[in-house]
Structure formats: structure tokens, C-alpha cells
C-alpha positions as CSV (number, residue, x, y, z in Angstrom):
1,M,85.1,96.8,81.3
2,D,85.9,98.5,78.1
3,V,89.2,100.0,76.7
4,D,88.2,103.6,78.0
5,D,87.6,102.1,81.1
6,A,90.9,100.3,81.4
7,Y,92.6,103.6,80.3
8,L,91.1,105.6,82.8
9,R,92.2,102.9,85.3
10,R,96.1,102.9,83.9
11,A,95.7,106.9,83.8
12,S,94.5,107.2,87.5
13,H,97.3,105.0,88.4
14,T,100.0,107.2,87.0
15,V,98.6,110.7,88.4
16,G,99.1,108.7,91.9
17,A,103.1,109.3,91.3
18,C,102.0,113.1,92.4
19,A,101.6,112.2,96.0
20,V,105.6,112.5,96.4
21,M,104.9,116.1,96.1
22,Y,103.5,115.8,99.8
23,Y,107.3,115.9,100.7
24,A,107.6,119.2,99.4
25,L,105.0,120.9,101.3
26,P,106.3,122.8,104.5
27,E,106.1,120.8,107.5
28,D,103.5,123.2,109.2
29,M,101.1,125.5,107.2
30,Y,99.5,128.2,108.9
31,G,100.0,126.2,112.3
32,V,98.5,123.0,110.8
33,P,100.8,119.9,110.2
34,R,101.0,118.5,106.7
35,L,100.4,115.2,108.0
36,I,96.7,116.4,108.3
37,I,96.4,116.2,104.4
38,P,96.7,112.3,104.2
39,A,94.3,112.0,107.3
40,L,91.8,114.0,105.7
41,A,92.3,112.1,102.3
42,V,91.7,108.7,104.3
43,I,88.7,110.0,106.2
44,L,87.1,111.6,102.8
45,T,87.9,108.5,100.6
46,T,86.5,106.3,103.4
47,A,83.0,108.2,103.7
48,G,83.0,108.0,99.8
49,E,83.7,104.6,99.4
50,F,81.3,103.8,102.1
51,A,78.4,105.8,100.6
52,R,79.4,104.2,96.9
53,R,79.3,100.7,98.3
54,R,75.6,101.4,100.1
55,K,74.5,102.4,96.7
56,G,76.1,99.7,94.9
57,A,77.3,102.4,92.6
58,L,79.9,101.7,89.4
59,I,81.8,104.9,88.6
60,P,84.1,105.5,85.7
61,G,87.2,103.4,85.6
62,L,85.6,100.5,87.8
63,R,85.2,96.9,87.2
64,D,81.4,95.3,87.5
65,F,83.0,92.9,90.3
66,E,84.1,96.2,92.5
67,R,80.5,97.2,92.6
68,H,79.8,95.4,95.9
69,R,83.3,95.4,97.6
70,I,86.1,97.8,98.3
71,A,87.3,99.4,95.3
72,S,90.8,99.2,93.8
73,F,91.0,103.0,94.0
74,Y,90.3,103.0,97.7
75,Y,93.1,100.5,98.4
76,Y,95.6,102.4,96.2
77,G,95.0,105.8,97.9
78,L,95.4,104.1,101.4
79,S,98.3,102.4,100.3
80,I,99.8,105.9,99.4
81,V,98.7,107.1,102.8
82,L,100.1,104.4,104.7
83,L,103.6,104.8,102.7
84,L,103.4,108.4,103.5
85,L,102.9,108.2,107.0
86,L,104.9,105.2,108.1
87,A,107.8,104.7,105.6
88,P,111.0,106.3,105.2
89,Q,110.7,108.8,102.4
90,V,113.2,107.0,100.1
91,V,111.0,104.0,100.3
92,A,107.7,105.5,100.5
93,I,108.8,107.3,96.9
94,A,109.8,104.3,95.4
95,C,106.9,102.2,96.3
96,I,104.3,104.8,95.1
97,L,106.5,105.2,91.7
98,L,106.3,101.4,91.4
99,M,102.7,101.2,92.0
100,A,102.1,104.0,89.6
101,F,104.0,103.1,86.8
102,V,104.7,99.3,87.0
103,D,101.1,98.2,87.9
104,P,99.7,99.8,84.2
105,F,103.1,98.9,82.3
106,M,102.1,95.2,83.4
107,G,98.3,95.6,82.4
108,E,99.4,96.9,79.1
109,T,101.9,94.0,78.3
110,R,100.5,91.2,79.9
111,G,100.8,88.0,78.2
112,K,103.8,89.1,76.1
113,V,106.9,86.8,76.3
114,W,109.0,89.9,77.3
115,S,106.6,91.6,80.0
116,L,107.9,90.3,83.3
117,P,111.8,91.0,82.7
118,A,110.6,94.5,81.2
119,A,108.6,95.0,84.2
120,V,111.5,94.1,86.5
121,A,113.8,96.4,84.3
122,F,111.4,99.6,84.5
123,G,111.1,99.0,88.4
124,A,115.0,99.1,88.8
125,F,114.6,102.2,86.6
126,L,111.9,103.5,89.2
127,M,114.1,102.7,92.2
128,Y,116.8,104.4,90.9
129,A,114.8,107.7,89.8
130,A,113.5,107.6,93.8
131,G,116.9,107.9,95.2
132,F,118.6,104.3,95.4
133,G,122.0,105.0,93.7
134,P,124.3,102.3,92.0
135,E,125.8,101.4,95.3
136,H,122.2,100.2,96.7
137,W,121.7,97.7,94.2
138,P,120.5,95.0,96.5
139,Y,117.6,97.5,97.2
140,I,117.2,98.1,93.7
141,I,116.8,94.5,92.6
142,A,114.8,93.5,95.4
143,G,112.5,96.3,95.1
144,A,111.8,95.7,91.6
145,L,111.5,92.2,91.8
146,T,109.1,92.3,94.9
147,A,106.9,94.6,93.0
148,V,106.7,92.5,90.0
149,V,106.0,89.4,91.7
150,L,103.3,91.0,94.0
151,E,101.7,92.6,91.1
152,S,101.7,89.3,89.3
153,V,100.0,87.2,92.3
154,S,98.0,89.6,93.9
155,H,94.1,88.7,94.1
156,H,91.0,89.5,95.9
157,P,90.7,90.0,99.0
158,L,94.4,91.4,98.6
159,D,94.0,93.9,96.0
160,D,97.3,94.2,93.9
161,D,96.9,98.1,94.5
162,Y,97.4,97.3,98.6
163,T,100.0,94.5,98.2
164,M,102.4,95.7,95.9
165,S,103.0,99.0,97.4
166,L,103.4,97.6,100.9
167,G,104.8,94.4,100.5
168,T,107.7,96.1,98.7
169,A,107.9,98.7,101.3
170,L,107.8,96.0,103.9
171,V,111.0,94.0,102.2
172,L,112.9,97.2,101.6
173,M,112.1,98.4,105.7
174,T,113.5,94.9,106.6
175,M,116.6,95.5,104.4
176,S,117.3,98.6,106.0
177,R,117.7,97.1,109.2
178,F,120.9,95.4,107.8
179,T,122.2,98.3,105.2
180,E,121.8,101.9,105.2
181,L,118.8,103.6,103.1
182,P,119.6,106.4,100.9
183,G,118.8,109.9,102.3
184,D,115.9,111.9,101.5
185,I,115.5,113.2,97.8
186,I,112.8,115.9,98.2
187,H,113.0,118.5,100.9
188,S,110.4,120.9,102.4
189,M,109.9,124.2,100.5
190,E,109.8,125.9,104.1
191,G,109.2,129.6,103.7
192,V,108.8,129.8,99.8
193,W,104.7,129.3,100.0
194,W,104.0,130.0,103.7
């Protein structure tokens, strides 16, 4: 993979953060529930990934070893959809932001002595941005540490784009059985567009 492909992969990660705007959509648009959007995304990307693998195509941004296996972008998109549909909003937003920004940050700083502590600090900032306040410091620490550890150790077949987000969500959701999560930070814009 050349430098341009590496930056394309990093950029595509950050664009994934836009998925949190799902929560701003009205619950119902012209009689169609908003959960149809992630469901359609899964159907379309699954069909596209199936076709790509059948042909062994290597599209821009993919690494050579992804030619004949499920591409990381598929795991990434599937993770986002599962988070949107199954996790509490604050957990989904935190995990999407961690995946969108900590993963490329660690890719860019890999091998530097300060990389891991900086990634944990960056992850803690993203947890705060997702709605976890200072009073939720156990969530902030657990989320940032889990994301960095899972990003550091994940290998095929458990792609880090899958394990980092869903593993962190599992940790946060398990913690929520013992202590309350923060409330939603993005609210549906009912009546604004439809």
C-alpha cells in the first residue's frame, strides 16, 4: 500500500464519524422509520462486498491481502450499523468517534514511544466529547483504554475495525449495569425537515 492509499484509509475512517448524525434524523420520515437507513446500508454494502470478493477486485485504499478476504471497510460499516441499532446513543457515539479518530491516530504514530499514552488521552477526550462528563470518569478511562488495547492487539480474522468498536461498546454496556450512563446528546430534528 502506498502513501496515498494509507491516507485514503485514514480519511475514510474519519468520515465515518458522520454516522452519529443518524440520531438527528426524524424517527419517521414520510412514514418510513429511520432504522431503514442502516438496514439498507448493510444490504447494499454486503452485496457490493460480495461482488468485489468474487472478482478479487482491489479498490483504492484496500491493502493487497484484502483482495480475497472481507475488506476492513465492510467491518467498519457493519460495526457502525450494529452500534446505531443496538447500543445506547452515548455508547454508540463514543465508540464511533473512537473508531473514527483513534484508529488513524495510532496508525500515524505507530512506533513512537509516546503513541499509546497519547492515544489513550485522545480517546479520553473523545469519550468526553461523546457526552461522558467528569463524573463519568470510570467510563472515560475504561472506554479509552479498551479502544487503544483492542486497536493494538486485533488481527485478522477479527479486524480491528470490528473488535475495537464493538469490544469497547461491550465493556461500556457491561459497566452500565452497575452505574448510570449519561443521557442522549443528539436529539431528533422532528418537524424540521419533514
